[in-house]
N, C-alpha and C positions, 0 to 999 in steps of 0.2 A: 504493500500500500504506500509506503514512504516513497519509493522510487517513482511510482506513477504520479503521485501528488506533487512531487518535486518537479517532474517534467511539466506538469500543468502550471505551477506557480513560480518555479525557479528556486535555485539553491539559496537565494537571499532570503527566502521565507521559510527556512527550515523549522523554526520554532512554531510557526502557524501550522505547518504540515504535521508536526508531532502532536499538536493540540487536536487536529482533526482525527488523527489515528486514535489518540487517547479517547476522544469523544465516542468514536465508533465502538471501541472496546467496552466502554462504560454502558453504552446503549445495549450492546449484546448481553452483558451481564444482567442488566435490568429486565430486558425483554425475555431472555431465555429462562430466567428464573420463574417467570409466570407461564410462558407458553411452551417451554421446553426447547432443547437444542434442535435447530432445523436440520433437514437432511443434508444440506450442503452449507456448513458454517462459513467456509471460506467465501462462497458467493454472497452470502448474507452480509458479511463484513464489507466486502468490496462494494456492494450496492449501497450500503449505509454511508460509507466514506464518499462514494461518488455523489450521492444526493447532498451531502454536506458541502462538497466542493462546488456543486451547482449553485447552492444557496450563496456561497461566498462570492462566486463570479457575478451573480445577479446584483448583489449589494455593491460591488466595486467596479462594474464594467465601465462606468463613466468617470471613475477616479484615476489617479495616477499611481495608485498603490501597486498595481501589477502591470507588467509589460506584455501586452497582447499584440505586439507589432509583428511577430513572426507569422508566416503564412498559416502554419498549423494551429495557431492560437487565435487568429483574427475571427474565425467563425464562432468562437466562444462568446463574442460580444453581441451576437444577434440572437434574439429569442427564438427565431425560426430554426436556427442551426445549432443552438447551444447543447441540447440534450443529445442529439445525434453525434455531434463532434466529441462530446465528453465520453460517450459510449466507446468511441474508437480508441481513446486513450486506455481503456480497460480491456481491450481484446487481448487474448492470451499471448500472441506473438509480441504485441507491444509491451506487455508487462515484462516479458523475459528480456527484451532489448533494453527497456528502461532500467531493469535491475542490474544488468551487466554494465550499462552506462553509468549508473549511480556508483557502482563499485569502483570504476575507474576514476570517476570524479572525486571520490573520497581519497584516491591515491594520486592526487595532483602532486607533481614534483616539488612544488614550493612548500608542501606540508612535510613535516618530519615523518619518518616511517612509523614511529610510535603513535603519532596523532592519526595517521592514515588508518592503521589497523584498529585503533581504539574506536574510531568513529564508525567504521564498518560494523564492528561487533555490537556496538551500542544501538546505532540507529537502524541498521538494516537487518541485523540478526536477532535483535530483541534481548541482548544480554543485559543483566543488571550491572550497575557500576561495580558492585562487589565481585561479580563473576569476571569482569574485564580486569579488575585489579589482580585477581588470582592468576589470570593468564599471563600477566606481565610481572608477577612477583613484586608488586608495588602496592602503595596505599590508595584508598578510595579518593582522597583529596587530590592526589596527583592525576588520577583519571578524570575527575571533574574539571580540573584546570585544562587538561588536554581537549576535552569536549568543548569547553567554552571557546578556546582559541580557534578550534576548527570551525565552529559555527560562525565566529566573527570573520574568519577568512572567507567563507562562502557568502556571507552577507555583503561584504565589501567588493568581492570580485565576480559574483554572479557566474560561477563556473557552470558550463553546459554539460549535459549528460551525453557523452559520446565515447565510442571506443577509439583510443589513440591510433595514430598512423604507424607505419612500419618502423620508423626511426625511434619511437618511444615505447613500442608495445612490450618489449622484453622487460625493461626496467619497471614499467608500471604494473606488469603482470606479477612480478615478484611480490609486491606488497599485497596484491589480491590473493595470491596463493598462501601467503603467511596468515592472512585473516581466515581463509578457509580452513587451514590446518588447525588454527586455534579454536575455531568452531568445532571441528571434529574432536579435538582433545577434550573439550568441555563435555561433549556427549559421551566420549569413551571413559572419562573419569570425572563425573559430575561434581561440581564444587559445592553447591548448596541444594542438595536433594537427598531424600531418603534412599533413593535408588542410585547405585554407583554408575550404572549405565543408562543413558538416555538415548534410546534408538531413534527418537524423532529428531534429535539434534544431529546425530550421526548421518541420518538420511538427508537432512538439509545441507550439511557440508558436502556430501557426495554429489548432490544435485547441483550445487554451486559449481563444483569442479567440472561436472559434466557439461554445464553451460559453456565453460571455456573450451572444452574439447569439441563441442558441437559447432563452434564458430571457427571458420578457417583462419581468421586473423589471430586467434589465441590458442591454436594447436601447437603449443611449444613443448619441447622435451621435458621441461620441469613440471608442466601441467600433467603430462602422462605419468611421470614418476610419482607425483603426489597422489594421483588417483590409484596407482598401483599400491602405494603404501597404505592408503586407507582401506583398500580391499583386503590386504593381508591382515590388518588389525581387525577389521570388521568380521573377518572370517572366524576369529577366535572368540567372539562375544559369548557364545553359548557355553564355552568351557570356563569362563572367568568367575562365575558365581554358582553357589549351591542353589537348590530350590528355595531355600529360605532367604536368598539374597546376600549370602556371606561371600567374601572374597576368597578366591582360590588362586594361589600363586602358579606361575607358569610351570614349575617343575612338578606340580601335583595335578595339572589339568588332564582331563580325559580327551585325548586328541581325536577320538572318534566323533566327538561332538562338533568339531571344527567344520566349517563350510567349505567342502572341497571345490565347489563351483567358484566361490569367490577367490580362493587361492589360485585356481587355474586362470581366472580372469586377471588377477593381479600380476601373474607371471607374463601373460600376454601383453598387458599394458606396460610392464617394465621393459619388455622387448621393443615395444613401440617407442619407448622413451630413448632408445639408443640411437639417436641421430644428433647431428650438430657436433660441436667441438668442446662443449662445456659439460662437466660433471657437477651437478648441483648437490647440495645437502639432501634433497629429496631422493635423488638417485641412490645415494649411499645409505640413507635410512631405509629406503625400500629394499635395498639389497640385504640389509641386516634383518628386516622383517621377513624376507624370503627365506633366509636360513632358518629362522625360528619356525616358520610355517611349514616348511617341507621336511624338517628333521623327523625321523620316525619316532624318536623319543627324546626326552630332555638330555639324557646321557649321550645321545648320538649327535647332539648339536655341534656344528662346526665352529667352535669358539675361536680357533685360529683365524678363520676367514673373517669372522665378526670383528676381531681385534684389528685386523688390517683395515677394514672399512672405517672403524672409529679413528684410527691413526690418519687415514686419508682425510677424513672429515675435519679433524683438528688441524690438519696442515692448511686447510682453506682459511680458517679463522678460529681463534680460541673461544670456546663457549664452556663455562663451568658446568652446565647441565650435561653437555655431551661428554665432558671429561669425567663427570660422576658416573655416567653409564659405562664408560670405558673401565673405570675402577671395578665395577661389578663384574665385568667380563674377566678381569684379572683375578677376581675372587674365585671364579670357576676354573680358570686355567692354572693359576699359580698359588692359590690359597689365600687365607686371610691376612697373613703378614705382608705379602706383596700388595694386596689391596689397601691395607692400612697405610703403608708407606706412601702409596700413590695419593691417597685421600689427604694426606698432610699437605699436599701442594695447594689445596683449595680451601683449607680450614679457615683462612683469614679473608676469603672472598666474601664481601658484604652481601652480595646477591643471594648467597646460599643460606644465610642465617634465618631467613623467613621461608625457606623451602623445606617442606616437611619430609620429602623423600631423601634429602641430604641427611637429615637426622636419623631417618629410618635406616638408611644404608649404613651409617656409622654404627647404629645399634646392632645390625645384623653382623657386621664384621667383628665388632668387639665380642659379641656372643660366641662366634666361632673361635675367637682367640681365648675364650674362657674368662674374659674380663666382665663378669656378669653384672656387677653393680654399675659399672660405667655404661654397659649396654642398656640397662633399664633407664638410666638418666636420658640417654639420647632418644629412646623409644617413647618415653613420656613427653619429651619436647615435640616429637613428631606428632603424637596424638593431640597435643594442644594446638598445633599449627594447622592441621587439616580440618576442613569444614565438612568433610564427607562422613556421614554416620557409619557406613559399612567399613570405611578405612579406620575410623576410630575404634570400632569393635575389634577389628583384626589386630590392631596394634596393642590394645588392652589384653586380648587373649594371649598374644605373644609375651607380653610382660608377665602375665600370670604364669605362663609355662616356664619362664626363666626363673621366677621366684620360688616355684614349687620344687 
């Protein structure tokens, strides 16, 4: 809805667009409570938002509030053509084009990458400020400031919704892919939800990526690699939780529950990603996920190959989270002492102090080293930092097992 309304009224009126969307959602809650949820909730919401947009146009068509000078907008100013023209903005093909155009508008090169991704997640994907903060490992105040600065930029510069040309497409697509992957990660390991896995969010992320692959202009190797990566991860969803919704670690998962069709599709997409002269982090992470997904058992995992992929990844740019994952590979290959020694290299990295998996990893390593009291301290810190109820329960169960 946001993208379509922005196409109607312009990026300079983002706040008004968000108000219209909010009004449509409130109307839905009030109406559906009495009459029940309609057969097609999406269509109901779109129709409600469209009617509110028509009311706004009628009230302002003779004012200078909105710019209706473009040919596709001029017909909005006539009562004879207003409804029919507004309907055209809400056709399915137009909605998809507007959404992709909005994503690229959010990734304008004059915006910082952090601001780009933050705005996509908040305005287009419906994330809460807290969920975006978790994705960036930062505070909610920081996210609020980023959102304000981005809205101000759009208000002043009136950025158009359009897919960039060949010279810009690769750089602009990188930010879009980053946002899509953060959406996927929120679905794969939900921040503030009683359920660890949110399949609706996972599906949304994969549909966003598919929209890039469906457009010839955005069929880039890194887009194929990201889609492959998401297929490999999504294939393992059924094995990650018990029937009661409790977390199952990779080494304990029943691999017969994994989706072989998605693994096959991920492999095909990874092969399609093998063109051009650039190896992106998505290629390397997808290759790692491939090794996990195709190993017949946890014990038969090709840890040597995975370590090489992590080393290549870190050679592109240092990332403490990637380094943390490499340390866990060392734990499997060379044991807890090697992993502990490697972890000491990032203990002072500020970004990691608020990252619950960092503390959970230290707890696991110390437990294997036999340093039980220290392990419990780190696991307790991890339990305090995560907002996921299943993860909290898992960590508390592990603490109880160590103490008994």
